[in-house]
N, C-alpha and C positions, 0 to 999 in steps of 0.2 A: 845534396838535394834537400836540406832541412830548412825549416823556418828559423827566423832569428831566435825566437824563444827556445826552439829545440837545440840550436847550436849552443846557446848560453847554458842550457841545462846539461847538455852533454859535457861541456867543459867543466861545469860545477861538479858533475858526478865523477868525472875522471880525477879531479883534484881531491874530492872526498875519498875516493878509493886509495889514492896515493898517500893520503894522510891516515889511512886505517891499517889494520893488520890483516886485511883480506889477502893482499899480495905482499908479504913482508920482503923488503929488499928490491921490489920491482916497481918501477915507475912507468906508468902508461903515458904515452904521448898522443898527439892528434895532429891531423892536417885536414884543413877544410877546403873543399872544392865545390863551387856552385855550378850545376849543369844548366841553369836557366830554363828548366822544364823542357829541355831538348834531348831526345835520345842520342843524337850525334854528339852533343856536348858531354853527355853523361859517359859515353864510351871514351871520349877524350880524357875525361877525369880519371877513369879507371886505368887507362894506359899510363897516365902520369903517376898514379899512386903505386902501380905495380912495377914501375921502371926500376931496373937495376943498372947503375952506372949511366943513367940518363936515357935508357931505351928499354923497351919491352922485349925480352929475349924470346926467340923461337926455338923450342926444345922438342926433342922426340919424346922424352919422358919428364914429366913435371913433378915426379915424386919427391925430388930433392930441391924443388924450387923454393928459395928462401928470400923473398922480398922483405924489405924493412917493415912494411905495413902488414899486419897479421889478420886484419878483419876490416870489413867495410860496413858502415852504418848508413843505410839508405836502400833504395831511393824512396822519395815521397810518393810519387805516382806509380801506379802499376805498369803503365806503358814504359816508363824508364827502367823500372826494376826488371821487367821482362827482357829488355834489350841488354842490360849489363849482366843479367843472370845467365844468359846464354854464353857470354864470354867467360864469366867467372867459373862456370861449370867445367870449363876446360882444365882449370887449375884446382878444382874443388876448393876454391877460395871462399871462406865464410862471408856470407852477405846476410846482414840482419836488418830487416825493414820494420818500421814502426807504423806504417800506414798503407802500404801496398796490399790490397785485399783481394785482388783478382783470383778466382778459383783455380785458374790454370797453373798458378805458382805452387800449388800443392802437389803437382805432379813431380815426384822426385826422380823419375827417369829422365825427364827433360831438364829439370832444375835441381840437381842433387845438392848443391851448396847453398841454396836459398833457404833462409829461415825468417820467421816474423813473429813478433810478440803480440799479434792480434789474430782474431779468427778470420777464416775465409768468408768471402761474400756469400757463400752457400748458407751460412748461418744468419747473415744479415737479411737474406731473403725470408728466412723463417721468422725473424723478429718483425719484419715489415708486415708479413701476413698476420702474425699474432696481433699487432697493433690495429690493423684494419678490421680484423674480425671482432676485436674487443668493442669497437665503436660501431660495428655493423656497417662499415664503409665497404660495401660490396660492389660499388660501381665507381671505378676510378679511371683516371687517365695516366699514361706513362710517357715520359720523355727521357731519352738517354743519348749519350754521346757516342759518336761513331769511332770508338777506339777499343782496345782490348779490355779495358776496365768496364766501359759502358756496356758493351755487348755481353760480356760475361755476367755482369750483375743483372742485366735485363733478362737474360736467359734463365738465370737462377730464380729470379722472381716469378717469371711466368710458369716455370715448372712447379715451384712451391705453391703458387696461388691457384693452380688448376682445380676447378671444381669448388673453389672457395670465393675467389674474387674475380669479377669480370672487368675487362679493360674496355672502356668506351672508345679510346683511341690510343695508338702507339706511334710516337713520333721520334725520329732520329735526326740529330743535327750534327754538322761537321765538328770534329773534335778540335781542330786547329783554329786558333782565334784569327789568324790571318787568312783564313779561307775566304775566297771572293764572294761566296754566297751565304756566309754565316748569318748576316743580318736579315737576309731574305727568309732564311729558314726559321729564324726566331720569330719574325712577323707571322709567318704561316702557322707556326705552333701556337702563338698567342691567339690568332683567329680561331683555331680549332678549340682552344680552351674556352673562349667566350661563347662559342656555339654549342659546346657540349653541355649536357645535363649533369655530368659528373662534377661534384663539388670538391673532390679530393684529387690531387695531382701528385704523383711520385716523380721526383726529379733526380736522375742519376747523371749528374753533369759536373763539370768544373765550376768553381765559384764565379769565374768571369762570364760564363754563359748564363748562369743563374741571374747575375746582375743585369745582363741585357734583357732577359725575359721579364724580370721584375719591373724594369723601366717601362716596358710595354704595358704591363698590367696597371701600373700606377697612372700612366697617361690616359688609359681608358677606364680608370676607376673600377677595375675588375678585382674582386676579392674571392679567394678560394682557400681551402685548407691544403697546405703544402707539406709534403713529407720529404725530408732531406736524406739523401744517402750520406755515408761517412765522408764523401769527397768534399762536401761543403757545409755540413751540419755545424761545424765549429768555426766557421769563417767569421771573424770579428769585423772585417771590413763591410760585409753585407749588413751586419747589425746596425751600422751607422749610416746606411743609405738614406738619402733624402726621401721622406714620406714612406719609409719602410713599414710603418704601422697600417698603411692602407691596403697592403696585399692580403691580409688575413692571417689566420693562425698558422704557425709553423712548428711542426714536430720533426723529430729525426732521431737517428741513432749515431752514437759515436763510440769509439773504442773506450773501454773502461779507463777512467781518469783517476788521478789521485793528486795529493798535495805533497810536494817535496819539502821536507823539513829544512829550513834555513835558506831556501832558494830566493825568497823574496828579499831577505836581508843581503844576500849575496849580490843581487842586482842593484840594490840601493847603494852598496859600497863598491860597485864595479868601477875600477879606475885602471888606466894603463899603468904599466910599471914605471916608477919614477924615472924621468929622463928619456922615456920611450914614447912611441906613438902607436896606438892601436887603431889602424885604419878601419878594421871591421866594426868596432864600436862607433866610430865617427860616421862611417857610411850609414850605419843603421839609423843614427839620429837624423842625419841629413835627408835620406831618401824616404824612410818610413814615417818619420815624425815631422818632416819638413822643418827641422830645427837648424838654427845657426850653429856653426862650429864653436861659437863662443860659449864657454861654460856658464857665463852669467845669464844667458837667455834660454838655455836648454839643460834642464836637470836630468839626471839619470832616472829620477822618479817617473819621468814621462814614459819610460819603457814599460813600467808596470801598468800604465793605462792603455797601452797599445797591444798587449799580448795577453793570452789566456794561459796562465801558468799551469792550469790543470791539463791542458791539451798536450803539453810537452812531456808529460809524466812518462810516456812509453819509452822515450829516449833513455831515461834513467833505468828503466827495467831492462832494456836491450843491452846497455853497457854492463849492468850487473850480471846479466846472463853470460856475456863474453868473459867477464872477470872470473865468474865461478867455474866456467869451462877451462879457463887458463890456470886457475888454482889447482884444478884436478890434474891437468896435463903436467904442470910443473911440480906436482906433489908437495904443495906448500902446507906448512903448519902455522902455528901462531908466531913463529920467530923467523922462519926462513923458507925459501923455495929451493929445492935441490935440483930441479930439472934444468935442461939446457934452454936458454932463452932464445937461441937462434934456431927455431924449429920451423919446419914447413907448415904453412897455414892450414893445409888440409887436415893435419892431426887434431887441431882444435875442433873442427867440424865433425869429423868422422868418429874420433875416439872419445870425445868428452861432451860436446855441447848437446848432442842428441839426448843424452841421459841426464842432463843437468836438472837439478831440483833444488830450489833455494827459496828462502823466505826474505821478503823485503817489505818493510813498513807494515808488518802484521799480516801480509798476504803471501801465499805459497804459489810459486810459478814453476811451470815445466813445459816442455815441447811434446807434442803428440808425434805419432809415427810419420806425419807429413811435414814436420818441422814448424807447425803452427801452434799458437797458444789457443787454448780452448776454454777461456774463462767466460766471456760474454760481452755485452754492450751496455752502455748507459743510454737510457731513453731521456732525451732532452726536449725542452720546450723553449721557444723564443718568446719571452714575455716582454710586454711593453713597459718602457720607462721613459717618460717624457716623449721626446721625438725619436727615440732610438729603441733598440731591443737589447735585452741581456739574456744570456743563455743560462738556463737552470736545469739541473738534473732532477727529473721527476720519477724515475723508475729504472729498473734493470731488466735485461734479458739474459738469463743464465743458460749456458749451453748444456750443462749436465742434466737439467730436467726439462729444458725447452719451455719454461714458464716466463711470463711477463709479470714481474712484480712491481708494485708502485711504492715508491718511497713517500714519506709524509712531508709535504711541503707546507703544512699548516699545523698550528698548535692544536692539541687535543681539545675537544669541546667538553666542558665540564657539565655536571648534572644541571638541568634547567635549560639546556640549549641543545640544538641539533646541528648536524652538518648540512650546510647549503652547498650542494655539490656543484663544482664548476665542470668544465668540459672534460677534465681529466680526473680520474677517481681520487688521486692522492691530494688534490688541491680543493679546498673548500673554505667557506666562511662559517663561523659559528654564529648561529642565529638563536636568540632567546625564544623559548616557548612562550606563546601568548597566554593570556589569562584563561584559566580553565584547563590548561594543558601543562604537562610536566615531563621531565625525564629524570630518572634516578640513577643513571649510569653515564659513563664517559663515551663520547663519540657515537651516540645513538643516531640512527638515520631519521627518525620521526618522533614527534611528541605523542605522549599518551593522554587520553582524555580522562579528566577527573570523574570519579564515580558520583552518582546522584547524591545530593546533599552536601557535597564538598566542593572546594574551589581552590584556585591557586593564583597568585599574582604572576606577573610577567617575569620569567626567568626562575621560577621556583622549582625546586627539586622534589617536592612532594605536595600532596593535596592536604588541605586542612578544613575543619569545620568552619562555617561562617561565624563571625563574631557578631553578637547582638549589640546594636548601638541605639541609645536613647538618651534623653536629657537626664543625666545623673546629677544628684544633689551636689556632688563635689566638683563638677565641671564649671568652667568659667562662665559660660552663657547662663546656666541656671542660677548661679550665684548673682549675676547681674540682674536677672529677672526678679529674684527674691528681694534684692536690695531695692529695686524700683517699686516693687509691690509694697514692701514695708514702708517706704517713704510715702507712697500714695495713701496707705491706710492711716498713717500718722496724720497726714493732711486732712483726711476725711474726719477723723476723730477730733482733731483740733478745731476744724471748721464747725463741727456739730456743737462742741462746747461753747465756742464764741457766739454762735447763733442763738444758743439757748440762754446764755448769760445776758446777752444784749438784745433779747427778743422784743423789748419794748421800744427800741430806737427806731427812728423813721426809716433808716437805711434797711434794717432787717425787715420791718413791716412791709416796706415797699417791695422787697424781694420775695414776699409771701413765704413766711417762715415754715408753714406746713409743707408746701411744695418743695421748699429747699431741703427740709429734713428727709422727705421721700427721695429726693435726688441723691442726697448723701448716702442713704441706705442702698440705692441702686448702684452707686459708684463703689461702695464697700463690697457688695456682692460681686460686682464685675472685677474688682481687684483680686478678690479671693479666687475667682475662676482661673487666674493666671497661675496660681500655685498648683492647680490640678494638671497643668501641662508638664510638670516635672515628675520624675520617677518613671519606672517601667509601666507603660500603659496596660490597663486591664479593662474589662468590659464596663465596670462601674465608673472608672475614671473617664473613659471615653464618652460615656453618656453625660456625666456630670460636667465635663469641660464645656460642652456646647449649651447644655440646658442652663447652667448657672450663669454663664455669660449672657445668653440670650435673654433670660428673664431680668437679670440685674440691669443690663444696659437699656433694655426696652423700658423698664420702670423709670430710669433716669431721663431718657429722651421723652417719655410720655409726660413727665413733669414739666419739661421745657416746652412741650407742645401746649400744655394747659396755660403756662405763662404767656406764651406767644399769642394764644387765642385771646387772653385777657387784654393784652396790649392792642390786638387787632380790634376788639370791641371798643376800646377807648378811641381808636382812630375813627371808628364809625360814628362818633358823636356828631359829626357833621351831617349825618343822615339818620335822624332819630328813628325812623320807621324800620330801616334795615337793622339798626342796632337793637331795637326791641325784639325783632324776630330772632336774630342770632343769639341774643342773650339767653333765650330759652334753652339753647344747647350747652350753655356754660354751667356744668355741674362738676366742679373740680375732682372730687373724690370718685364720683361715678365715671367721669371721663378717664381718670387714671386707671380704675379697675378694668374698664372695657378695653382700653388700649393695651394694657399689660396682659389681660386675659387673651386677647387675640394672639399674642405671641405664644402664650401657654398652649393654646389649641394647636398652633403650628408645630410646637415642640412635641406635643402628645402624639400627633399623627406621625411625625418623623420617627420618634422612638418606638412606635408600635410597628410601623410598616418598613422601616429601613434604618434601624438603629445603628449608630456608630459602634465600631468594634475594633479591638486590637488586630493589627495585621503586620506581617513582615514585608517590607518594601525593599527591593534591591534595584539599584540604578543600572545594573547590567555590567558593572565593573567594580573591582575591589573585593576585599574579603569581608566587608561589613554589610550586614543586613540591618535595616533600620526598623525598630519596633515602633510603629506609629499607630495613631487612631485613624482608621479608615472612616470616611464620612458615612458609609453605608449608602444611603440615598443621597446622591449629589443634588437632587431636586429639593429635598428637605433642607440641606445645608444652604442652598441658594435662596430658598424662600425665607428662611430665618433671617439671613443677612439682608435680603431684599426688603423685608418688612421694616427692619430698623432703618434702612436707608430711606424708605418711603416716609416714615415718621420724621426723620431728620430733614427731608426735603420740604415737608409740609411746614415744619418749624421755620425753616429758612424763608419760605414763601410768606407766611403770616407775619414774621418779624420784618421782612422787607416791605410789606404793604403798610405796616404800622410804624415805620421808621420816622415819620414826620411828627409823631407825638412828642412833646417836650421830653428831653432826656432825663430830667429829674423824676419823671413819672413812668419810665418804661425801661426795658432791658433789651431793646431790639438790637443794639450794637453787639452785645456779648452773645446773644442768641445766634445772630447771623455769623459772627466770627467762629463760634464754637462748632456750629453745624458745618461750616465750610471746612474746618479742620477735620471733622469726622469723615465727611464725604471724600475729601482729598486722600486721607489715610487709607480708606478702604478701596478707593479706586486704584491706588498704588498696590494695595494688598493682593488684588486679584491676579495680575500676571506673575508676581513674585511667588505667590502661593502655588500656582500651577507649575511654575518652573521647578520649585523645590518639592514637588509632590511626593517624590520617592526617597526623601531623606528626612532625618530628624529635624532639619531646619524648617520644615513646614510648621512645626509647633512653635519654633522661635519666631517665625514670621507672624503667626496669628497672635501669639502672646504679646509681641511688640506692638502690633496694631491695636490691640485692646488697651495696652498701657498708654499709647499715644492719644487715643480717643478719650480715655479717662482723664489724663493730665490736661488735655485741651479744655474739657469742661471745668476741671478744678481751677485752672488758672484764669479762665474767662468769667466764671460765675461766682466763685467763692473767695479766692485769694484777694482780689481787689476790695471786696466788701469787708473782709476781715481787716484789711489794712486801714480802711476808712474808719471802721468802728474802733480800732485800737489806737490809732495815731491821729485821727482828725475828728475827735468827738466834738471839738468846738465848732466845727463846721456842720455837725450833724444835728441840725435843729430845724424846726419848721420856720422859725424866723429867718434863718439864713437862706432857706429855700425861697421864702417869699421875697427876700431882698434880691436874690438873683433874678427872680421873676420880674421884679420892678425894674431892675437894670435892663432886662431884656425888653420890657415894655417901653422903656425910655428910648431905647434904640429904635423901636418900631415907630415911635412918635416922630422922631426926627425924619424918618424915611417916608412915612406915609401921610403925615399930617394929622390934624386933630381928629377928623372924622374916623379915620382908620384907627386912631389911638383908642377911642372909646369902644369901637367894635372889638379891638384886640383885647382891651381890659375885660370886656364882657365874656369873650370866648375863653380867655385864660382862667378867669374866675369861675365860670360855669364848669369848665373842665376839671379844675381843681376840686370844686365842691362835689362833683359827681364821683370823681376818683376816690376822694377821701371817704365819702359815705358808702359807696358801693363795694369797695374792695378792701379798704384798710380796716374798717370797723368790724 
């Protein structure tokens, strides 16, 4: 009555013992009989195994009954074990079961020759209640089979759970699969489960009945938490059911399992004896694995995929228990056994196996007074794997202390992480602590908060003080800013020298040398302000950054405004009255002082009422706090930049209005282009500056904007003039200018005729005369 895996393991264990010194000189044999899960067939097997000379003798006294078979390994199901145990008790014939757990079999008055290497279902009931209590599952449903095993297990559970667990429903189904109403009972139970508020259901059933129930659950998309009894908790066929993952979580208890050394290799090399045929192996391949008998299409490795080698471990224990009892009976030592091998089977049970105590694979085993093992159970969980389930041991229930212990099915969580518990305590994921939290030990349940003034990165095992971050002299960005500033200052100084040396040329005179020098002074001051953005900010630097830039660049733009106003006045030559009125406002140095002074007043109010100051900015993440200059009053910051933008816009407007003045006598093009560059740069600056407000990059953004504006003015106003002065001196004369004017007039003559030509000569000449006398001298 064993599974295929159990049979193979029993044979392997017998061969292992025969090749050892456990029973020197003694060779164990075996005979296999399949009862097909039928009590009647099981009794027929027993009759066959106990037969002497082909028949089972009827004796008055069986004390000297000596059949060739000395012990029976089985049955698998309690119902069959109970049936044959009654018969075997007549002979006191040793029966050792590896899976029959019904409590009635512990009654030695009724079943004196029955032993088992597992605990009674009385203890399984304790384990089930412990599991339910652990998760506070105090409202459950119970379904059991109408047989000796099912009824006994159900009664044990109800007695153990009294006052601890409440049963919402209790359903019994026919045990026999060919019962006419079995499907109807299954449907009724499924309906009760769906209507019940209980989310946990205990199933004390055969695997075949569980399969029928699960099919009903899958069809109606019903999910519950299922608790399996030992009858089906290790059934591998159910783990491969279609849509098994839809039924919900599955827990259960199985008898303690183990790994048999060398058994996997034994199965891989399993072959019939050369020249012989092993129908048992071939039948296993054909019926269980649906393989062809041809070795080319069905390998023995397939056996390993169809069985759970751990489940059969109890067969190994049972055979070793018999072998140790036999060793004691035959008084064996390391070299020989002196006892009579033709002994009555009852002597093994009564005289030796009751007191057997042996060690196997590092574990010690013995029978209690009821002929049961009292070690415990493995707590298992059916975990999802693709479309199937696999069975994993997640804990143990030990009988000696009655405790449910959880084995670790997850790696330990290192410092800096915590356990993210799953539905069972032993299984969890390690989750890193977030920023500002830490753990300094292994497997901690929750993260600790960093103390004030300290912080941690994600996954850190300790808190640290914040690091101060600012534009340091040795960093790449500050070096780039310094390089750009140095180049800018060199250009300013070079332009100043060229403008001074060539101050008497028409190009320089036309550019208004005085205003150009003030522009270069403003640009130099503005370039210097960039240097103040580097190094650790302090109160003086924060004030100087904005004040120096504000005054320097305002001075530069004010000069451009004066130039633009001059060009605008030239444009107004067509309206002498307006020109005369507006000319009264043209006082270059006074204009320059007033426009720059306006910015000075704005800066003074800003510095008095809301001065910039150093501050620590933290973006809310990371270990770095940025030492930056806070604007103080954002209104003051905005008004300062708004004032410069207003001046730039006025420059643009005046230059645009005066753009029709001949190009040889105005700078409208370069003014328009340089002011557009400035306005565009600072329009882009606003959103970027706001976005980077809490990092040291805010300084990089503002310094870069200052450099872009400065270079825009340098390359528009000064570099082209320096180029003309140095490399096109031959073109830089009044005669050449007059010549270009004449060519322009000639073109006008062709287009407009003689009358327009004289008018054009008059306008050009009068404009030139006015310009030369009023502005250049």
